[in-house]
PAZABA-517192 format. One record per atom (N, C-alpha, C): z, y, x; residue in one letter. Coordinates in steps of 0.001 Angstrom, whole numbers, padded with zeros to 6 digits, always signed. Example, Ala and Ser with C-alpha at 12.3 -4.5 7.8 and 13.67 -1.06 7.14 Angstrom:
+007800-005690+013190A;+007800-004500+012300A;+007800-003300+013200A;+007080-002250+012850S;+007140-001060+013670S;+007870+000030+012900S;
***
This chain:
-043008-031559+029506M;-042475-031262+028188M;-043650-030974+027264M;-043622-031562+026087R;-044650-031326+025146R;-044558-029910+024562R;-045734-029383+024112T;-045754-028103+023521T;-044826-027976+022337T;-044776-029007+021501G;-043927-028958+020286G;-042466-028841+020655G;-042028-029578+021695D;-040663-029503+022125D;-040325-028076+022631D;-041257-027500+023396A;-041027-026153+023923A;-040923-025088+022824A;-041703-025272+021781V;-041692-024403+020645V;-040338-024476+019927V;-039916-025734+019781L;-038579-025956+019121L;-037460-025269+019910L;-037536-025477+021224I;-036502-024879+022044I;-036452-023370+021867I;-037676-022770+021880I;-037738-021326+021755I;-037179-020870+020396I;-037572-021579+019325V;-037127-021204+017989V;-035629-021329+017851V;-035068-022433+018294W;-033608-022599+018211W;-032870-021587+019018W;-033351-021260+020198T;-032755-020267+021052T;-032768-018902+020404T;-033883-018491+019849V;-034018-017188+019202V;-033041-017120+018011V;-033021-018113+017191L;-032150-018106+016047L;-030653-018048+016490L;-030314-018823+017468L;-028976-018837+017994L;-028584-017447+018476L;-029459-016823+019241V;-029144-015483+019752V;-029006-014458+018676V;-029918-014572+017634L;-029823-013553+016578L;-028518-013776+015704L;-028125-015026+015511F;-026928-015244+014789F;-025702-014801+015618F;-025808-014794+016958L;-024759-014326+017825L;-024835-012823+018107L;-025804-012141+017443G;-026044-010771+017790G;-024866-009926+017578G;-024140-010097+016484K;-022939-009219+016193K;-021861-009484+017200K;-021687-010766+017509T;-020635-011144+018484T;-020959-010632+019870T;-022228-010621+020277L;-022606-010192+021594L;-022951-008704+021646L;-022944-008021+020506G;-023264-006609+020477G;-024730-006286+020715G;-025603-007227+020268L;-027042-007002+020439L;-027579-006001+019431L;-028739-005390+019706P;-029232-004339+018803P;-029800-004899+017478P;-030035-006249+017463V;-030506-006906+016254V;-029655-008089+015962V;-029388-008338+014718G;-028505-009495+014400G;-028831-010090+013009G;-028641-011374+012861L;-028697-012068+011551L;-027316-012374+011129L;-027003-012096+009897M;-025656-012283+009346M;-025674-012826+007945M;-024783-013778+007668L;-024597-014294+006340L;-023493-013470+005647L;-023731-013157+004372V;-022781-012339+003608V;-021778-013269+002916V;-020528-012930+002940S;-019517-013593+002148S;-018785-012537+001203S;-018237-012938+000105G;-017630-012040-000788G;-018575-011457-001808G;-018052-010804-002852D;-018961-010289-003909D;-018785-008798-004158D;-018270-008086-003183S;-018046-006654-003411S;-019303-005865-003376S;-020447-006459-002900M;-021715-005726-002943M;-022686-006208-004023M;-022151-007006-004954K;-023024-007477-006088K;-023429-006227-006876K;-024661-006232-007462P;-025678-007248-007371P;-026647-007058-006180P;-026373-006042-005370T;-027321-005775-004263T;-027303-006974-003248T;-026116-007384-002873L;-025937-008534-001950L;-025054-009530-002578L;-025354-010841-002370N;-024547-011901-002925N;-024098-012811-001763N;-023051-013594-002036P;-022589-014537-000995P;-023710-015457-000537P;-023757-015584+000818Y;-024774-016430+001512Y;-026148-015889+001518Y;-026277-014544+001132D;-027532-013888+001418D;-027577-013683+002957D;-028791-013819+003497L;-029000-013597+004933L;-029563-012196+005136L;-028905-011363+005894V;-029342-010012+006087V;-029725-009801+007575V;-030632-008870+007767V;-031031-008519+009090V;-030551-007074+009314V;-029825-006887+010457G;-029267-005595+010803G;-029844-005137+012123G;-030088-003794+012171V;-030590-003245+013456V;-029623-002108+013855V;-029663-001773+015119K;-028852-000716+015659K;-029172+000579+014923K;-028135+001420+014594P;-028376+002651+013843P;-029414+003590+014477P;-029447+003617+015795S;-030404+004535+016411S;-031884+004151+016137S;-032072+002847+015835F;-033441+002426+015502F;-033918+003035+014138F;-032981+003408+013288E;-033285+004000+012005E;-032999+005485+011994E;-032816+006038+013124G;-032579+007526+013184G;-031151+007967+012808G;-030218+007059+012873G;-028808+007334+012600G;-028431+006887+011189G;-027127+007093+010912V;-026553+006667+009655V;-026659+007763+008624V;-027120+007436+007416D;-027235+008363+006314D;-026541+007830+005080D;-026168+008761+004206V;-025594+008372+002923V;-026578+007525+002149V;-026126+006396+001588G;-026941+005448+000875G;-027270+004258+001679G;-027153+004303+003023D;-027450+003111+003864D;-026450+002008+003640D;-026864+000783+003694I;-025984-000326+003705I;-025703-000669+005201I;-024508-000585+005617V;-024146-000725+007042V;-023168-001832+007280V;-023095-002265+008501V;-022136-003238+008897V;-021139-002510+009875V;-019893-002360+009423V;-018863-001742+010232V;-018029-002841+010859V;-018020-002854+012205V;-017292-003887+012897V;-015894-003429+013270V;-014850-004092+012815I;-013463-003716+013081I;-012995-004271+014353I;-012420-003536+015250P;-011924-004081+016527P;-010841-005136+016300P;-010908-006230+017087R;-009905-007311+017058R;-009318-007506+018417R;-008270-008322+018410G;-007599-008582+019676G;-008183-009666+020480G;-009226-010328+019927D;-009890-011417+020649D;-011397-011181+020591D;-012182-012160+020975W;-013629-011935+021074W;-014375-012130+019769W;-013678-012565+018731R;-014339-012734+017428R;-014658-011413+016825R;-015642-011352+015960T;-016061-010124+015339T;-015976-010234+013820T;-015239-009340+013199T;-015144-009280+011741T;-015850-008015+011280T;-016616-008095+010245G;-017343-006887+009817G;-017229-006661+008336G;-017499-005412+007934I;-017530-005023+006531I;-018937-004521+006237I;-019599-005106+005212I;-020946-004695+004865I;-020802-003952+003542I;-020895-002637+003587H;-020754-001791+002387H;-021764-000642+002521H;-021818+000109+001393R;-022781+001227+001367R;-022084+002548+001774R;-022774+003387+002537V;-022285+004636+002943V;-022260+005647+001722V;-021064+006245+001475I;-021018+007166+000370I;-020742+008602+000876I;-020294+008761+002101S;-020116+010096+002645S;-019903+010079+004162S;-020175+011192+004763L;-020001+011417+006162L;-019310+012755+006356L;-018382+012804+007362F;-017736+014041+007612F;-017236+014060+009048F;-016791+015214+009515E;-016241+015350+010899E;-014814+015841+010812E;-014021+015378+011709D;-012572+015797+011799D;-012173+015852+013248D;-011839+017052+013709N;-011481+017211+015157N;-012574+016732+016098N;-013797+016999+015719G;-014944+016665+016591G;-015368+015227+016546G;-014755+014416+015686V;-015117+013004+015553V;-015797+012793+014240V;-016956+012099+014263S;-017716+011851+013032S;-017185+010586+012371S;-016968+010668+010995Y;-016467+009551+010305Y;-017435+009168+009185Y;-017410+007893+008830V;-018191+007357+007717V;-017239+006760+006689V;-017547+006975+005435V;-016765+006401+004292V;-017694+005445+003554V;-017265+004191+003423T;-018116+003211+002749T;-017404+002664+001529T;-018203+002070+000643R;-017662+001410-000554R;-018647+000362-001054R;-018079-000750-001542G;-018952-001835-002085G;-019467-001388-003423G;-020712-001831-003737D;-021330-001441-005038D;-020581-002022-006223D;-019746-003061-005940N;-018998-003747-007005N;-017486-003501-006906N;-017125-002409-006100V;-015698-002099-005866V;-015436-000669-006352V;-014282-000449-006983R;-013944+000841-007533R;-013545+001816-006484R;-012800+001387-005422F;-012274+002300-004441F;-013032+002195-003087F;-012997+003324-002399S;-013648+003396-001122S;-012796+002805-000044S;-013442+002399+001076D;-012761+001956+002254D;-012202+003175+002999D;-011105+002951+003792P;-010633+004048+004632P;-011768+004540+005590P;-011736+005778+005877P;-012761+006319+006853P;-012702+005559+008173P;-013861+005340+008724E;-013980+004746+010067E;-014885+005648+010960E;-014579+005694+012231P;-015511+006436+013108P;-016953+005860+013024P;-017912+006721+013085V;-019334+006313+013030V;-019627+005334+014157V;-018908+005447+015257S;-019183+004571+016397S;-018942+003124+016053S;-018173+002825+014973R;-017914+001426+014625R;-019032+000841+013697R;-019990+001687+013354V;-021105+001160+012544V;-022059+000424+013520V;-022093-000915+013451R;-022879-001682+014394R;-024319-001845+013954R;-024523-002001+012646Y;-025909-002239+012187Y;-026147-001481+010887Y;-027413-001200+010634I;-027936-000788+009367I;-028746-001952+008822I;-028505-002347+007653V;-029241-003507+007036V;-030690-003042+006659V;-031649-003804+007178V;-033033-003464+006908V;-033805-004528+006187V;-033187-005706+006039G;-033843-006803+005354G;-032856-007795+004772G;-033277-008610+003774R;-032430-009544+003101R;-033247-010711+002627R;-032679-011904+002860I;-033212-013130+002247I;-032184-013611+001286I;-032487-013724-000041P;-031477-014057-001040P;-030955-015477-000885P;-029765-015680-001419N;-029116-016970-001226N;-029769-018167-001902N;-030613-017867-002923Y;-031306-019073-003438Y;-032394-019577-002538Y;-032640-018841-001464I;-033516-019366-000437I;-032742-019883+000742I;-031715-019102+001160T;-030970-019421+002363T;-030105-020705+002165T;-029516-020909+000999I;-028663-022053+000773I;-029431-023347+000901I;-030583-023506+000144P;-031342-024727+000348P;-031937-024868+001745P;-032303-023696+002348A;-032879-023753+003670A;-031808-024219+004682A;-030610-023709+004597I;-029532-024154+005510I;-029286-025638+005337I;-029185-026094+004089G;-028947-027472+003865G;-030056-028341+004428G;-031306-027909+004164F;-032441-028675+004652F;-032476-028753+006193F;-032295-027596+006815V;-032354-027533+008275V;-031263-028423+008894V;-030020-028298+008413L;-028955-029065+008958L;-029173-030580+008691L;-029637-030897+007492G;-029905-032304+007200G;-031023-032843+008097G;-032098-032035+008238F;-033157-032496+009117F;-032761-032689+010565F;-031973-031697+011067L;-031551-031783+012455L;-030671-033021+012686L;-029733-033233+011748V;-028882-034400+011928V;-029631-035679+011838V;-030501-035798+010847A;-031254-037077+010616A;-032268-037310+011697A;-032980-036235+012086Y;-034083-036415+013062Y;-033573-036567+014506Y;-032702-035575+014867Y;-032332-035556+016307Y;-031160-036426+016602Y;-030312-036681+015648A;-029121-037533+015861A;-029424-039012+015621A;-030468-039321+014840M;-030722-040717+014566M;-032158-041154+014899M;-033157-040569+014246Y;-034500-041098+014416Y;-035069-040806+015808Y;-034982-039599+016286Y;-035576-039252+017548Y;-034955-039996+018765Y;-033624-040039+018826P;-033053-040845+019953P;-033434-042305+019839P;-033634-042826+018588Y;-033974-044213+018480Y;-035377-044444+018991Y;-036339-043574+018631K;-037740-043742+019139K;-037776-043569+020621K;-036988-042680+021204R;-036998-042502+022640R;-036340-043712+023307R;-035361-044248+022667W;-034680-045408+023265W;-035636-046585+023281W;-036508-046705+022226E;-037484-047757+022206E;-038423-047709+023364E;-038793-046520+023757T;-039758-046321+024846T;-039059-046190+026186T;-037721-046189+026148G;-036979-046121+027424G;-036913-044699+027949G;-037146-043716+027130I;-037100-042333+027623I;-035893-041629+026970I;-035156-040837+027740L;-034023-040095+027194L;-034497-039078+026176L;-033592-038645+025243P;-033929-037655+024269P;-034447-036361+024955P;-035426-035689+024371P;-036024-034509+024978P;-035030-033308+024958P;-035330-032274+025751P;-034439-031068+025767P;-034288-030427+024388P;-035273-030541+023513G;-035213-029977+022216G;-034025-030497+021436G;-033688-031712+021558S;-032594-032261+020799S;-031249-031702+021265S;-031162-031399+022568V;-029943-030741+023099V;-029753-029367+022466V;-030819-028599+022404A;-030787-027267+021717A;-030362-027437+020269A;-030877-028435+019583A;-030556-028598+018179A;-029074-028984+017994A;-028573-029856+018882V;-027169-030259+018806V;-026278-029050+019040V;-026634-028183+020001I;-025858-026990+020303I;-025793-026127+019063I;-026937-025943+018403L;-026988-025074+017214L;-026162-025648+016102L;-026228-026948+015860V;-025461-027576+014788V;-023954-027512+015041V;-023554-027787+016312V;-022144-027668+016651V;-021608-026249+016466V;-022416-025308+016908F;-022024-023884+016782F;-021894-023508+015279F;-022869-023911+014486A;-022825-023558+013065A;-021619-024191+012375A;-021359-025437+012615L;-020247-026074+011953L;-018892-025493+012416L;-018804-025265+013760F;-017541-024706+014314F;-017323-023306+013768F;-018420-022548+013670N;-018327-021180+013199N;-017878-021146+011721N;-018463-022020+010930A;-018143-022004+009511A;-016726-022475+009245A;-016200-023342+010130A;-014870-023883+009922A;-013770-022944+010458A;-014067-022163+011520Y;-012982-021396+012097Y;-013370-019992+012569Y;-014388-019873+013342I;-014618-018645+014053I;-014978-017485+013161I;-015957-017703+012241G;-016382-016619+011391G;-017223-015565+012084G;-017854-015932+013178A;-018546-014905+013998A;-019858-014517+013367A;-020535-015424+012662V;-021853-015030+012081V;-021725-014510+010676V;-020523-014475+010136Y;-020377-013993+008740Y;-019999-012546+008708Y;-020419-011891+007658V;-020087-010594+007415V;-019175-010566+006150V;-017904-010211+006278D;-016974-010191+005151D;-017164-008859+004440D;-017704-008871+003231N;-017902-007574+002523N;-016841-007311+001486N;-015713-008004+001569T;-014577-007678+000691T;-013841-006484+001261T;-013146-005715+000403P;-012462-004477+000915P;-011411-004834+001948P;-011338-004086+003005I;-010345-004324+004028I;-008989-003754+003550I;-007931-004063+004308R;-006616-003611+003925R;-006558-002085+003899R;-006203-001540+002793F;-006177-000098+002642F;-005084+000479+003489F;-005376+001631+004066T;-004426+002377+004870T;-004278+003746+004332T;-003405+004548+004960M;-003142+005901+004499M;-004403+006783+004690M;-004808+007507+003661P;-005933+008394+003807P;-005679+009460+004885P;-006738+010160+005255I;-006633+011098+006422I;-005681+012261+006094I;-004879+012571+007081S;-004083+013831+007040S;-003151+013879+005798S;-002291+012878+005636V;-001356+012864+004505V;+000048+013091+005051V;+000753+014043+004520S;+002158+014228+004851S;+002932+014249+003494S;+004240+013867+003567E;+004976+013678+002334E;+006348+014225+002434E;+006916+014587+001285S;+008329+014977+001211S;+008848+014455-000118S;+010131+014088-000142V;+010731+013484-001341V;+012040+014148-001599V;+012313+014441-002887A;+013582+015090-003275A;+014010+014462-004610A;+015317+014376-004809M;+015844+013960-006097M;+016300+015117-006910M;+015912+015144-008191D;+016371+016110-009178D;+017379+015394-010092D;+018661+015446-009766L;+019645+014726-010515L;+019804+015244-011923L;+019703+016516-012134Y;+019935+017079-013461Y;+018787+016716-014420Y;+017608+016417-013931N;+016526+015959-014742N;+016277+014450-014473N;+017141+013831-013728S;+017086+012396-013423S;+015681+011974-013062S;+015174+012532-012016S;+013824+012193-011544S;+013697+012390-010038S;+012610+011835-009497V;+012321+011998-008082V;+011019+012799-007987V;+011007+013814-007116I;+009845+014650-006937I;+009196+014224-005548I;+007973+013790-005567V;+007229+013423-004361V;+006136+014411-004193V;+006022+015018-003018K;+004964+015943-002667K;+004099+015364-001563K;+002812+015293-001830L;+001867+014787-000849L;+000834+015818-000495L;+000742+016145+000774D;-000263+017105+001275D;-001360+016247+001960D;-002567+016443+001562Y;-003679+015588+002089Y;-004925+016434+002314Y;-005873+015820+003004A;-007160+016506+003320A;-008280+015492+003360A;-009516+015985+003218N;-010698+015140+003281N;-010771+014046+002226N;-010123+014259+001111T;-010188+013305+000002T;-009759+013987-001266T;-009772+013297-002394S;-009231+013815-003614S;-008350+012775-004338S;-007335+013158-005013L;-006389+012244-005646L;-006872+011874-007058L;-006875+010593-007332L;-007305+010069-008600L;-006191+009765-009576L;-005060+009259-009075G;-003969+008965-009967G;-002833+008230-009228G;-001753+007938-010004V;-000566+007276-009467V;-000271+006119-010363V;+000029+004978-009719D;+000253+003744-010512D;+001274+002830-009818D;+001704+001870-010535N;+002615+000792-009990N;+003818+001395-009256N;+004529+002276-009974C;+005754+002812-009385C;+006926+001942-009765C;+007751+001615-008799V;+008905+000729-009032V;+010079+001132-008110V;+011285+001153-008730F;+012498+001360-007942F;+013028-000010-007541F;+013488-000093-006278L;+014002-001347-005701L;+015437-001177-005293L;+016241-002169-005702L;+017676-002136-005304L;+018184-003539-005130L;+018284-004009-003906S;+018897-005320-003626S;+018305-006418-004481S;+016985-006526-004459G;+016342-007571-005281G;+016038-007224-006683G;+016567-006144-007199L;+016295-005694-008573L;+015108-004757-008581L;+014263-004859-009606R;+013067-004019-009773R;+013129-003247-011099R;+012799-001993-011012F;+012748-001143-012270F;+011410-000418-012288F;+010530-000909-013119N;+009179-000334-013228N;+009240+000917-014065N;+008531+001936-013578V;+008508+003282-014273V;+007057+003784-014241V;+006830+004771-015080K;+005501+005424-015119K;+005675+006831-014583K;+004960+007165-013508A;+005049+008450-012892A;+004165+009490-013638A;+004483+010722-013415V;+003726+011823-014013V;+003147+012674-012831V;+001822+012835-012865L;+001114+013619-011903L;+001135+015070-012357L;+002054+015898-011904E;+002175+017276-012374E;+001124+018233-011756E;+000711+017867-010535D;-000329+018666-009863D;-001056+017799-008908D;-002395+017754-009047S;-003210+016870-008213S;-003423+017490-006823S;-003119+018779-006719G;-003112+019430-005371G;-004464+019594-004735G;-004503+019639-003399P;-003343+019503-002546P;-002535+020777-002521P;-001164+020672-002309P;-000493+019327-002252P;-000231+018771-003671P;-000215+017490-003778A;+000051+016847-005101A;+001536+016788-005332A;+001905+016946-006601V;+003284+016917-007018V;+003435+015789-008024V;+004257+014781-007688I;+004421+013607-008550I;+005883+013552-008987I;+006074+013468-010264R;+007457+013340-010793R;+007640+011893-011315R;+008675+011248-010804V;+008980+009870-011201V;+010279+009824-011901V;+010356+009519-013168P;+011637+009539-013889P;+012508+008348-013466P;+013808+008608-013353I;+014763+007579-013011I;+015400+007052-014295I;+015184+005793-014630P;+015752+005295-015899P;+017295+005134-015809P;+017942+005236-016985E;+019410+005171-017051E;+019897+003819-016530E;+019118+002704-016828E;+019559+001419-016352E;+019549+001314-014846E;+018723+002099-014172L;+018753+002073-012694L;+020104+002736-012224L;+020426+003865-012797W;+021689+004502-012411W;+022905+003601-012676W;+022891+002862-013735S;+023946+001959-014042S;+024023+000844-013029S;+022833+000329-012619A;+022752-000736-011652A;+023232-000285-010294A;+022822+000947-009917V;+023265+001454-008566V;+024765+001700-008593V;+025298+002218-009703W;+026752+002439-009798W;+027509+001122-009706W;+027088+000135-010479N;+027730-001159-010418N;+027632-001856-009031N;+026448-001629-008429Y;+026238-002219-007049Y;+027199-001545-006029Y;+027323-000266-006098T;+028259+000422-005200T;+029697-000016-005512T;+030038-000143-006794S;+031422-000499-007146S;+031772-001848-006556S;+030795-002769-006555R;+031103-004138-006035R;+031244-004139-004505R;+030702-003137-003830N;+030700-003145-002372N;+031680-002153-001757N;+032416-001419-002615V;+033408-000439-002109V;+034789-000993-002304V;+035519-001144-001273Y;+036917-001683-001374Y;+038002-000671-001357Y;+037805+000406-000594T;+038725+001481-000571T;+037990+002816-000668T;+038683+003836-001195L;+038109+005156-001303L;+038954+006129-000509L;+038295+007118+000120P;+039044+008174+000787P;+039778+009022-000227P;+040574+009980+000293S;+041342+010897-000566S;+040364+011766-001387S;+040935+012345-002449Y;+040215+013220-003379Y;+039762+014483-002619Y;+038485+014949-002870P;+037440+014354-003685P;+036564+013419-002848P;+036485+012137-003245A;+035757+011157-002433A;+034262+011303-002733A;+033485+010927-001726G;+032025+010854-001851G;+031536+009565-001195G;+030735+008754-001914V;+030272+007456-001444V;+028768+007433-001622V;+028034+007063-000485E;+026587+007066-000490E;+026084+005647-000846E;+024909+005637-001454E;+024215+004389-001792E;+022753+004602-001662E;+022017+003647-001077D;+020578+003756-000857D;+019792+002815-001758D;+018622+003305-002198F;+017656+002501-002921F;+016281+002997-002572F;+015245+002383-003142T;+013912+002720-002681T;+012949+002902-003867T;+011963+003836-003707L;+010928+004007-004621L;+009606+003617-003974L;+008852+002848-004648R;+007502+002431-004178R;+006424+002794-005167R;+005412+003430-004706C;+004320+003866-005582C;+002941+003613-004916C;+001948+003430-005749K;+000548+003342-005272K;-000199+004579-005714K;-000690+005334-004732V;-001443+006571-005021V;-002895+006327-004728V;-003746+006541-005647E;-005164+006311-005531E;-005946+007592-005135E;-006523+007481-003955F;-007424+008561-003474F;-008873+008136-003586F;-009748+009145-003515R;-011169+008798-003550R;-011575+007999-002273R;-010902+008307-001176E;-011210+007669+000117E;-010325+006485+000456E;-009490+006027-000467G;-008589+004891-000205G;-007373+004916-001063G;-006466+003998-000781V;-005293+003851-001536V;-004055+003906-000662V;-003078+004725-001047L;-001849+004807-000262L;-000723+004099-001099L;-000225+003017-000546T;+000981+002352-001084T;+002105+002630-000170T;+003113+003316-000598D;+004111+003784+000299D;+005484+003600-000347D;+006519+003464+000486S;+007928+003362+000054S;+008680+004569+000482S;+009464+005107-000464F;+010218+006311-000248F;+011717+005991-000285F;+012422+006119+000825P;+013855+005826+000816P;+014619+006926+000056P;+015554+006558-000787L;+016349+007497-001596L;+017792+007254-001395L;+018605+008259-001616R;+020061+008155-001433R;+020755+008978-002494R;+021727+008337-003170V;+022563+009049-004088V;+023979+009092-003521V;+024653+010167-003767V;+026066+010305-003311V;+026925+010425-004552V;+027741+009370-004792W;+028628+009364-005907W;+029862+010257-005551W;+030157+011217-006435R;+031218+012180-006136R;+032214+012228-007265R;+033485+012372-006876E;+034525+012476-007919E;+034359+013790-008669E;+034840+013858-009899P;+034721+015063-010699P;+035596+016222-010158P;+035084+017430-010467L;+035863+018594-010089L;+036575+019170-011318L;+037795+019696-011141F;+038520+020291-012201F;+038723+021789-011815F;+038027+022681-012470L;+037937+024092-012056L;+038507+025003-013115L;+039024+026131-012581Q;+039466+027260-013462Q;+038260+027909-014104Q;+038162+027893-015433G;+037077+028583-016096G;+037470+029982-016538G;+036569+030686-017137S;+036870+032029-017662S;+037549+031970-018992S;+038311+033000-019291N;+039010+033170-020584N;+039880+031953-020914N;+040672+031565-019926G;+041629+030491-020156G;+040999+029091-020454G;+040141+028619-019626T;+039502+027357-019859T;+039560+026482-018619T;+039521+025180-018860L;+039397+024207-017814L;+037982+023611-017868L;+037267+023647-016714V;+035937+023088-016654V;+035940+021865-015775V;+035454+020798-016406I;+035347+019469-015680I;+033895+019289-015297I;+033597+019160-014064V;+032267+019057-013523V;+031969+017600-013104V;+031002+016985-013717N;+030541+015619-013324N;+029277+015753-012576N;+029293+015500-011270R;+028086+015693-010460R;+027310+014384-010314R;+027640+013360-011026N;+026959+012091-010990N;+026055+011906-012189N;+024956+011123-012020P;+024034+010943-013142P;+024478+009901-014128P;+025729+009466-014063V;+026305+008507-015018V;+027542+009155-015673V;+027826+008846-016922P;+028988+009452-017553P;+030300+008958-016983P;+031325+009794-017060L;+032687+009433-016563L;+033671+009538-017733L;+034465+008464-017898N;+035515+008444-018944N;+036818+008774-018259N;+037616+009581-018952M;+038958+009940-018354M;+039965+010282-019461M;+041213+010212-019061H;+042321+010618-019932H;+042936+011824-019363H;+043068+012908-020163I;+043495+014239-019688I;+044838+014640-020326I;+045721+015117-019475Y;+047018+015756-019930Y;+046991+017213-019436Y;+047341+018147-020337L;+047569+019525-019993L;+049035+019882-020305L;+049790+020311-019317L;+051205+020595-019497L;+051423+022108-019245L;+052042+022773-020205D;+052458+024194-020050D;+053697+024243-019233D;+053648+024687-017976V;+054786+024685-017112V;+055855+025630-017638V;+055464+026799-018154N;+056421+027773-018713N;+057217+027225-019896N;+056529+026501-020786L;+057150+025958-021955L;+057628+024549-021811L;+057318+023942-020672S;+057666+022564-020433S;+057218+021675-021599S;+055904+021852-021925K;+055397+021201-023118K;+053967+020759-022896K;+053631+019567-023456T;+052285+019048-023391T;+051432+019793-024491T;+050368+020505-024031I;+049586+021260-024974I;+048216+020590-025286I;+047875+019593-024483F;+046641+018847-024790F;+046731+017415-024208F;+046256+016477-024959M;+046195+015064-024471M;+045037+014357-025172M;+044220+013695-024442G;+043093+012986-025046G;+042152+012283-024124G;+041377+011344-024685N;+040380+010596-023937N;+039067+011342-024044N;+038409+011581-022920L;+037151+012357-022889L;+036092+011650-022136L;+034841+011956-022473T;+033649+011449-021759T;+032878+012593-021279T;+032678+012724-019987V;+031834+013814-019410V;+030483+013230-019107V;+029438+013650-019753D;+028131+013127-019562D;+027619+013301-018162D;+026651+012481-017745G;+026105+012503-016403G;+025493+013865-016102G;+025739+014401-014871S;+025202+015661-014405S;+025399+016768-015401S;+026674+016918-015821S;+026989+017993-016834S;+028411+018444-016696S;+028758+019465-017429N;+030136+020054-017434N;+030745+019886-018808N;+032052+019787-018822L;+032797+019774-020082L;+033919+020828-019995L;+033981+021703-020994T;+034957+022826-021052T;+036031+022532-022067T;+037325+022687-021610I;+038471+022578-022514I;+039148+023918-022556I;+039289+024409-023781R;+039914+025750-023985R;+041428+025586-024149R;+042186+026393-023382I;+043646+026373-023421I;+044101+027019-024734I;+045085+026387-025432P;+045579+027004-026673P;+046133+028396-026473P;+046064+029223-027488G;+046446+030635-027356G;+047884+030821-026962G;+048807+029890-027361M;+050205+030105-027051M;+050460+029959-025585M;+049518+029373-024835S;+049738+029124-023392S;+048923+030086-022528S;+048296+031074-023144R;+047518+032056-022406R;+048402+032812-021400R;+047971+032932-020191G;+048746+033566-019132G;+049782+032678-018467G;+049986+031471-019044H;+050981+030555-018462H;+050350+029651-017377H;+051190+029078-016563L;+050678+028107-015513L;+050569+026751-016249L;+049349+026182-016171V;+049085+024890-016849V;+048798+023844-015747V;+049586+022714-015859R;+049351+021608-014980R;+048352+020654-015577R;+047346+020251-014756V;+046314+019306-015146V;+046546+017932-014511V;+046542+016920-015403Q;+046649+015552-014901Q;+045508+014718-015521Q;+044706+014103-014666A;+043584+013361-015096A;+043599+011936-014480A;+043369+010927-015386F;+043246+009565-014955F;+041822+009071-015304F;+041114+008519-014386Y;+039759+008123-014584Y;+039355+006976-013704Y;+038236+006335-014072D;+037709+005237-013248D;+036537+005780-012408D;+036642+005558-011076F;+035578+005985-010165F;+035168+004796-009271F;+034001+004286-009489L;+033468+003178-008727L;+034378+001956-008830L;+034879+001723-010003G;+035736+000563-010193G;+037155+000725-009766G;+037541+001903-009321K;+038908+002174-008806K;+039576+003208-009764K;+040864+002958-010076Q;+041607+003926-010905Q;+042035+005079-009964Q;+041702+006280-010481R;+041970+007495-009623R;+042794+008499-010487R;+043506+009345-009718F;+044368+010313-010373F;+044118+011686-009737F;+044071+012704-010623Y;+043976+014097-010114Y;+045065+014895-010715Y;+045726+015674-009910G;+046778+016617-010350G;+046578+017988-009745G;+046589+019012-010589G;+046450+020388-010151G;+046905+021338-011181G;+046740+022649-010898C;+047159+023683-011850C;+046062+024694-012065C;+046099+025311-013246I;+045172+026394-013532I;+046001+027440-014357I;+045407+028594-014571H;+046110+029648-015374H;+045487+029625-016798H;+046334+029580-017798G;+045891+029537-019154G;+045399+030886-019629G;
***
């Protein structure tokens, strides 16, 4: 074997091993950058050199690191971002990273997943022409010229050509499918920040939803993209951050058109009602994006409203109190009959506003008499009747 061929074999082997460093878990690796989340520090197709963190004395804030995310197969996907903070939780050390060109941080990852610290970079205006030149040279020289010259002399292609073919095949296959030599520096899928618990309650009288989030090891930046969902319908709303906490208190107003849509949806799907006073449940969903310093929480909160028939109660000082416990108005026709006088003392069409009471005062001539109440109203698309008595 000629000395030149031996040198080529050594060079190709070293390059191949370094490009496979991340896949093989070697202490040193060559990686090509993809994505633009680290601009202007790193650009797509920059070639970076990474070394094991212990070689640099450990991970520190400000380091550009490669975090390798576990996968279900042998391929390796990595995130190359800058370290912005380090902390411990339950005895485990965590690192928080963020791209120089990205607003939000990545979710915390155990420090053990930091595979490399970047110690060198070759910019893409060198690597792109170099890759094209090397691949073109290898294909032209080893696939065409060299085999032809060897064929002329009756000698098989040298071992160096085999190494070159292996490198070319690996590079092409990797670029097309595997992704093993690339470092993806785009933000990974955001997950729930550390130690977040939640509770949700509806305030019907103020027509709003109260969301409480208790969190740790981060800070809350804001709430955005809140939407109510009902059977394919979307109702976008703007939430109010009443307290950034922890715990954070978020108030999300419920628009009137949502209540009307939920009422109509329930009305279409209810065929029979139980006896008075009936209660019918209906579910819908609230979805919000909560921005934390250490990540983004996009969560769905299941909600349930119970539609209830109105109550007709004895009030003080000879009054009838009609209670509407629903966030939508109810229309009804009311008759009040004085049993002692066998006479109608009140008749009229009334509207009881959502989540409110309406008081009807009994005329003075019927004070102390027994008064019969008759009410006709629409409840979830069904005509209903109430009959009862109060004292005037």
